N, C-alpha and C positions, 0 to 999 in steps of 0.2 A: 579936736584931739587930735595930734600928730599919730602917725601910723607906727606900727611897730616896726624896728629895723632889727635885722638878725645878722650879725657877723662874725667870721671865725676867730679864734683867739689866735693871735699871731706874734704876741710880745709878753715879756716877763710880768709886765704891768698888768696885762689882759687876764693873765692866768691867775695873777693874784686877785683881780676882782673876781674871776670865776670862783676860786677858792672862798674868798670871803662872802660870796653872796647871802649864804645862810643867815649870817649874822642879821641881815635886814630882815629876812623873812620869819625868822623865828625870835624876834627880840623879845617879845612879849610872851612866848612859850615857856612856862616852867619846865616842861618836861624833855625839851631838846637838850641833847648833850652835844656840845661842840666837838668836831673832829680836832684831832692834833692836827696843828697845821704842818708840823713835818711831815706826818703820813700821808696828809692830802697831797703834799708835793711830791712825795715818792710814788704814791700809787697812779698818779697821773702823768708821771714822766716816761715818755716815751723811750728813755734811753737806760733809766734806773729799774723800772718796772719790768721782771721777765715776761708777764704777759703779753708784751708787745714784740716778742720774738715771733709769736704765730698771730699777731693781731694789728690791726690800724683803727685809728680813731680821729675823729675831728671834733673839737669842742667849740661851742657856739654861745654867744651872749646875745640876750633880747634887750634892746634898749627903747622905752617908751617916754615920750617928752624929754627926752635927754638924760634920763635915768636909766641904770641897769636894774631891770625887773625880772630877767629870767636867765636861765641858762640850760644846756643841754648837752649829750655827747652822742655822736652817733660811732656803733662799734661794730667793726668785722672781725669775727672771731674764726680764724680758720680752722681751729681744732675742734670747734664746736660742729661745723658744717661737714667736718671729715667724720666725727663721730656720730651726729645725729642724722645728718643727711635730710635735714629739713627746709634747708633755703632760708633761713632766718638771720636777718642782721638785728643789732639791737640798740636801743636807747638806753642812756643811764645818766647818773648826776643830776637827774632832772629838779630843778628848782623854779619856782614861778609865783609871782603875786597872783592873787584870786581874779585873774583877767583873762576871759577864754582868748579874746584875740592875741594876745601875748603867747600863751599856751600853744595855740594853732599855730602861729607863725615858727615856734620852735619845733614842734613836732612835723611840720610842713618842711622845714629845713632837713632836720634827721632822717626824714623819709625821702628826700630827693637824694641825699648822699647815698643813701643806703641802695636805692633804686638804681642808682647809676653804677654801684658795686655789683649789680646783677641779683638783687634780694627780692623776693616777692612778698615777705613778710617782716614786719617791724615788732619787735617783742622788747619786753622790758617792764620794769625797770631792772638793768642788770649794771652794777656799778664798781669794776667793770663787766663780771661774769657772774654765773650761779655758784662759783668759788669764793665770791666776795658777798657785796650785801645786794641781796636778791629780793625782788617783790616789793610791793607798794603796801603799806599798812592800810588795812581796812576795818579791824577791829582792836581797840584796845589803846585808845588815844589819851587815856588818863593815867598814863604810868609811863616813866621814862623809858627807852629801849635797852635790852641788856646788850652786853659788849658784841660787838660787831655786826647787829641787827640795826635795820633800816626804820626809821621813821619820818612820818611827813604828815602835814595837816590833812585833816580830813577831805576838804576840798580839791585835792588832787585827783581824787578818784572820779570826781564830777567833771572836772577839766579832762580826763582822760575818756570818759564815758562820752562825754558831747562831742569829742574829737573822732569818736567811731572804734575807739578800742573795744575790744570784747576779752572775757576772761578766757585766759588759756588754762592756768591751773592755780589753786589755791595751795598756801602753805600755812601750817599751825604752828603754833608755839603753846606749849603746857606748862602751867604752874606747878611745881612740885614743893610738898611742905613735909618736912622731915616726919612729923607726928602722922599725917596720913600715910604716906608711903609704908612706913613701918608697922602701920595698921592693919595691911592688907597681908590676911592670913595666907591668901593664895599666894602672893609674891613670897613670903617666908617659906613656906612649904616648897612652893615650886624650885626656887633657887637652891635650896638644899638638897632636893632629889637630883637636880640636874648635876649638882657639884658630885655627889656620888656617883651617878649612872656614867657621867663622860670624863669624869678625873679632871676637869677643868681647874686650872690655877690661875690666879692674877698677881702680877707682880708690877709695882710701880716703876717708872722712868729712871733710869739710872743717869743722874744729870753729869755725873763724872766722865760718863761715857756717851756723850749727848750724840755724837757723829754717829757712830755704831746705832744707836737706838733709832736714830731718823731713819735709816735704812730700812728699819722694820715696819716704821710708819709708811714709808713709800709702799712697800709690797703689800699691806692690807689696804691702803687707801684706795689705789687704783682698781683693785679686786673686788672690795666690798661693796662700793657704790655705782659700780658699771652698770647695772640693769635699770638704774632709775631714771626717770623722765627728766631731760635737762642736763643731765650728767656731762661733765666734760672732765677728762683727765688731767690731773696737774703733772705739768712736767717736772724734771728733776730740778732744774733752777727755780721754779716757781715754790714747790715744797720746801727747798732751802732758804728762800728768802721770807717764806712765811715763817718757818721755824726760827730763823733769826729774830724775827720780830716777838714771836711770842715766847720764845724762851725768858725774857725778862719777866713775863706776865704769870709763867705756870707755877703752880702749885704740885710738887712732884706727887703726893698722895693722891692726886685727881688724875693723873695722866697714867693710863692702865693697858699693860699688855695681857691678852689671855693666851694660854698656851695648854695644849693637851698633848701628854707624853713628848714634851720638848719641842712640840710643833707650834708655831705661831698660827692663832685661828681669829684673832681679834685685836681691838684697839679702840680705846676711848679716851676721848681729849675734853676734859671739862676745865674750864678756867674761872677764876673769881670774877664777879663783875665788876671790873675796873671802872665801869661808866658810872659806879658809885662816887667814885673820885673825879672822874674826868669832867663831870657835869658842873663843877667849880671851878675849873682850870683855865675856861676861856680860851682853848685850844692851844695853850702854850705850857711844854714839859719843862723849858728851862727859863730861867734859872731856878725858880723856886718849885716849879710843879713836880720835878722829879723828887724832891725832897718831901714833899706832899704826899706823893704817891707811896713812897717808902712808909712814911709816917702813919698813913691812914689805911695801910692795906688790912689790919687786924679789924677795922672797922665795917669791913664788908660783909654784908648780910646775905647775898645772893651769888650764885653761881650760875654758868650756863654750860649745858652739854652741847657742845660743839659737834662733836662726831662720835657716834659709835657705831662701829661697823665689825661684823662678823663676815670671813671670806665664804663665797658662795656654797661651797661643798659642806659648811658646818651650819648653815642656816637652817631655821625652823627646828632647831633642837633645843631651844630654850635657853642658850647660852647668854642671851641678852638679859635674863632675867638676875643671873649671878652679877654681871656689870651693874645693872640698876641697883641691887641691894647694896653691893659696895661702895658704889658712889655716893649714896645717901648717907652710908654709915661713915664713910671717910670725911666727906664733907663736914659732918657734925665734929668731927675731932678737931678741925681746924675753926670751928667756930662759926659754921655757915648751915643755917637751917631752912633755906629756900632755895630752890633752883629753877631754871627753865630749861624744858627740852626743845631745842628748834635748830632748824627749821624742819618740819615733818611734811613731807607731801601729803595732800590730802586723801589718796589712794593709796598709799604705803601702809598696807593693812597690819604687818608686821610690827612696825613702829608705832601706830596708833593704839594697837591692843597692849604694847608694852607700856604705853602711858597710862592707858585706863586701868592697867592691873597695878600701876603706883599710885592709884587715886588721883590722877593728875587731872587739873582743870584746864580746859582750852581756854585761855583767856587773851589771846591774841591770834588774829589771823592776818595774812601778806596775800596778794593777788600779783599773778602775772598775767601781763596783758600782751594781746596779738591784735594786728591790724594788717589786712592785705595792703600792700602798697604797689 
């Protein structure tokens, strides 16, 4: 057998090979949702993706017996290291056949690149950061991923563990069912009491004044999640770019701001699960995918709670219960009766209690791996 050859992506052709490798890995997997090719090009572009204003990356392909069988990105995230101060570099966009030699060669190469940059820990998968696809699926392989969540074959975890990766942190995803949530008397009573006690009011996003509404998102986002493990603040340009992409997918009833006496105290972003449409588009939005997306939007049965944040001085006051109740109720108004709350850190007690209060089922788990290099 030929040895594994790993080499950097240096041409447009190789970049497309990097992007399209999952079509080989997942060709017989009915739960895989192909990424939109145009989105993959954008996120990997060191010119178009504002992430690379504070980060560097090198992309690698692995060839075995003359065929491309794996890929990986080695990522240096300066903002992470300024904020977390843990000397971790990252690997991401990992895909590989079930071959330990190929996986080892990819991990070796990423590790060398990161070690040369001065890092002592290789962490991942981060594609490319904790604000994007984060973590490797370890439970819940019998169901397609929700929007913007990662997915991988179960054997990827064996490849990582055999290489010497250890658990750094687990992330949870909870399944929420309308009837089960609204059968929680504790939630119903609690949110009503909180409204009366706090004066909290919820308002949906005003799409006609999107730019000014976005300023409110920026205010809450980097305040509310700052204490979390692995958190990296989003730059203004990153939030602008993300908002531009997500604006096309937003359902205004599910994008909510919380105010007390006119002061902004919280924000929730919930999106319909467009993966239910993307799974049949083979990565192509144009020319016909866009029409399909508009036509089939009303058939979407899931939503995903992507972010729900309360600014620190208003946390632990039960304000989240009002958001939970309103999200479930409003989702039903647009025909969505299933939801996923994800991802939640395994030790984020406040969010875990919230998921349990809604009678949520912990149905998927993801792992962040670390290895000393």
